[in-house]
N, C-alpha and C positions, 0 to 999 in steps of 0.2 A: 566762420571760415571753414571749421572742420566739416560743418553739416554740408556746406557747398561742394567741397572736395568730395565727400561721400556720395552725394547725389550725382556729382559728375562721373565718378567711378561706376557707380550703379546704371547709369545710362550707357556707358561704354560697354559694360559686361552684358547688358540686356541686348545690345545690338550685336554683339559677338555671338550671342546664343541665338538671336532671332535669324540672323543671315542664313546659317546652315539649316535651320528649320524651314525658312521659306524656299531654300534651294530644293531640299527634300520634298517638300510638298509640291512644288512644281513639277519636280520629276515624276512624282506618283500620279498627278492629275494629268499629266501629258504623255504617259507612257503608253505606246502603242501595243495593242494585244490583237494577234490575228484570230478572228472569229471564222474564217472560212472553212467550210467543211467539204470542200471539193475532193472528190476521191482520186487517188493517182494509181489505180489498178492498171497494170500493164505498162507503167512508166518506169525507165531506168534513170536513177539519179546517182552521179558521182558526186561525193564530197570529201575534200581533203581536210585532213585533221580532225576526223569525226569521233575521236576516241574519249573526248572529256569536253567539259565547257560548252560553248556556243555549238560547235560542231556536233557533239554527241546529242543535245536537245533537239538541233535541227534535223539530224538524222532520225530521231525517234518521232518527231512530229511528222515526217513524211512517210516513215514505215508505218506509222498508225494509220495513215490515209490510204495504204496499199501499195506504195511504191516499193520497186525493188532497188535496194540500197547499196552502193559500194562504198565501204569505208576505207579510206586510204591514207596511211599514217607511217612513219618510219620506224616504230618500234612494233615488231611483229607481236611480241606477247600481249603488250597493251592492246593492240588492235584485236586480236583473237578475244581477248577478254571482254571489250567493249561490244564487240559483235554478239558475243554470247548474252551479254545483258540486254542489249537492245532486242534480240529475238525473244528473250522471255518476257520483257515488259510490253512489247508491242504486240506479241503473238503473231508475228509476221516471220516465216523462216526464209524469205528471200533477202536476206542480208548477207553481205560477203566482206571478207577481210582481204585487202591487198596491201602489198608493202609499197611505200612511195616515200622517197626523201626529197623534198622540193629543193633543198640546197646542193642537190647533185643533179647535173644535167643528165649523166649517165643514167640514174634512176628514174628520171622523169621520161625519157625516151623509151626505156625499157617498159615502164608502167604504161605509157600510152599504146605501144606495140600489143601489150597483153589485153587491154581494154577493146582495142579495135579488132582483135581476133576473137573475143569472147562475146562482144555484144553488138549487134546488127544497128542497134539504135541507142543513142544517148538524149533523153529529153531534157535534162537538167545537169549542168556542171557548176558545182558550187565551189569556188575557190576561197575556202574558208581558213586553211591553216596559215599561220604566221607566228613571228616572234616579235617581242616588244622592245623598246629602247629606254633606258633609264633616263628620266627627266633631269636629273642631276649630274649626268655623266661628265659634262664639260667642265664642271666645278670640283670633280674629285682630285685630290692630290696625286693619286695613282690612277692612271687611265685604265689599268688591267682590273680594277674594281668596278663591277657593273658593266656588264656588256663589253668585254675587252674587244679590241680590234682584231677580228679574226677572219681569215679568208678561207674559202672552200677548197676542195682538191682541183675545182675548174679555176681557181684564181680569182674568183669573186668575194666582194665583202660578204659576210654572212647574212646580215639583216636584209640587204638588198637581194642577195641570190633567194633566200627563202620566201620574202614578201612579194616580190615582184618578178625577178628572172624565171624562177621555176613555174608559178602560175602563168606566165605569158608563154613559156614554151609549151606547157602541157595544153594551154587553150588552142595554140595554135596547131598542135598535132592532132586534136580532137575536132577541130572547128568544123571541118566539111561534114563529119558525122552528126555533130549537134545540129548544125544547120538543116541537115537533110531530114531530121527526125521531127521538125515541126510541120504543123498542118493549119490551114486557113482557120482562123478562130481558136487554135489550139497551139500557140507558139512554144517551141522549145525556148531554153532560157540558159544564159551564161551569167552566174551571179558573183560579183566580187565583194568580199567583205573588206571594207575600207576602214576609215576612222575619221573621227572629228580631227585628229591631230594633222590631216591633210591641210588644214586651213593655215598652219604655221610653217609649212614648208617653203623652202626658197631654193630653186633650181635654176643655176645660171646656164642659160642655153648657149652662151658663147665660150663656156669653160665647162662642159659636161664631165663631171667627176663623180658619176654615181657610185664608184667604188671606193671613194674617199681616199685616193692614194695621194693627191696633191694637196688637199686641204686637210686641215686637222681633224681628227675623227671625232665625232659627236654622237653617241648612240641614239639620242631623242632625236636629232636632226635627220639622222639616217633614216630612223623609222617614219618621221613625218614625210620625208621625201618619197620613201617607197609607197606611202599611202596615197600620196598625190599622184604618183605615177599610175596607180590603179585606176584612178579617177580619169586620167589621160587615156589610158588604154580602153576603158570602158566607152568614151567618147569615139575613139577611134574605131572600135569594133561597131558601135551604133551606127555610124555612118555606113559602113560596110553592108549591115544588115538592114538598112532602111526599107528595101522593097522585099523583103524576104519573110518566112514564117519563123523567124529566129529572133530572140532580143537579147540584148545585153544591158544589165542593170547592176548598179554598185549601191552599196549600203553602209551606213554607221550604226553598229548595233547597240552603241551605249557603252558606258563604263561598266564593264562586266566582272564580276568577282570571280576571276580565274587565276591559275597559277602563272601568268604570263609575266610576273614580277619576279621570278624565282632567281634570275641572274641580276636584278637590280642591286644597288648598294643598299646597306641597312637603312639609312636615312631615306632614299628612294622608296624603299617598300613601304616606310612607315608613313610617308606623305601620301603614296597612293592607298594605303590602308584607310586613312583619313577620308580620302576623296570617296572611297568604297562606301564609307559608313554614310556619307552625307547623299551622293547622288549615284551610288553604285546599284547595279542590277543583279540579280541572280542569273545563272546561266540560262535557265528556262525563259526568263523574261527577255535576256539579250537575243535569244534565237527567234523571237517572234517576227522580227521584220524579214529575217532570212526566210522563214516559212512563208510569209505573205509574199516575198518576192517570186517564190516558186509556185505558189497557188493562183495568185491573181490573175482575173480575166481582163485587167486594165492594160493599156498600152504602156509598158514599162521601159521602152526602149531608149537608152540613153540618160535614164533617169538616176538620181542619187536619193536614196531613201534614209529616213530614220523615224523610228517608231511609226512605222508602217504608212508613212506618208512622205512627201517630198521634204528633204532636208533644207534648212535655211541658212546654215552656216557651212560655206564651202570656199575654197581658194579661188580668189578672182581670176586666176589665169586659166580654169578650166573651162573648156568650150572654145578656146583659141586654136582653131583647126591647124594652121600652119605650125605652131609650137608642138602640138601634140603629135602630128605626123612625123616631124622631124626626129623627135624624141623616140618615138616607137619604131620608126624604120631603122634608126641608128642602133637600137637595143636588138632588133631582129637580126640584124647584120652581125653584131657582136657576138650573138648566141648561134649563129648560123642556122636561124629558122627562115625557111622560105618566105 
């Protein structure tokens, strides 16, 4: 009897050890690496949140290929330091630091005006910056622990303002410049860094509460919704750009080991850390699909990528034109964007 119990426990332990190892192996075998060597001399790239993590590695990869890169972030000191590092590592002096707080519509509009005055062309706009949402937030006894429900000076919920409202306003203000910068066979690109979390999002079209004023605030749900909305916007833009020399593409970078969990609860951080150990990527690995999206000669318009190829896990509501158009138009009206 004791032997049977020990054998049973041994099998359970073996399975518990085997599953994480198999997940890690699958991640390693299917990880997308961008091998494209295309040069970007003469191209202008704008990337938000390029001071660390995925954004820094994306900026580095594009700078090394000759692009002139504008790194935009809200912390001026960090941005200057990141640009200095990028110049040193890449050997490319054409890298610029600019201040941008995506949670502030005032900052976004000021930044857009500066860019339009400074650059006659924008060949690639990468909406990379964002903030995360604690996966355990709704279970916390104190909702102020782990992504508290905060509003920006504009009155918008902070996660939604940073991940969706800010990038949408920025894209709309720079849209015509980006669109005009593409050429036949060499399209300009608008790239949206979304997330697999979009799959879990639930947005009620008949009770649209994107700022979570009427419904109980759940940081993870808010994050998932913001990432789904990015995919809606990608589809919305792709339809507008169908006959142009500009393309809109979205992507999931993978679970990347960055500091986006800094506002999570302690338990939320630990669970995410365990996930990092099993299926996590380094920032350099996480940037590969972003670099691919900027370089590829494929028609990427309207596509959603992961590991440098089409993603296969996506929210089933993506692609519903009437739904996407309604939400995007209402959001543009809310933000006062033409």
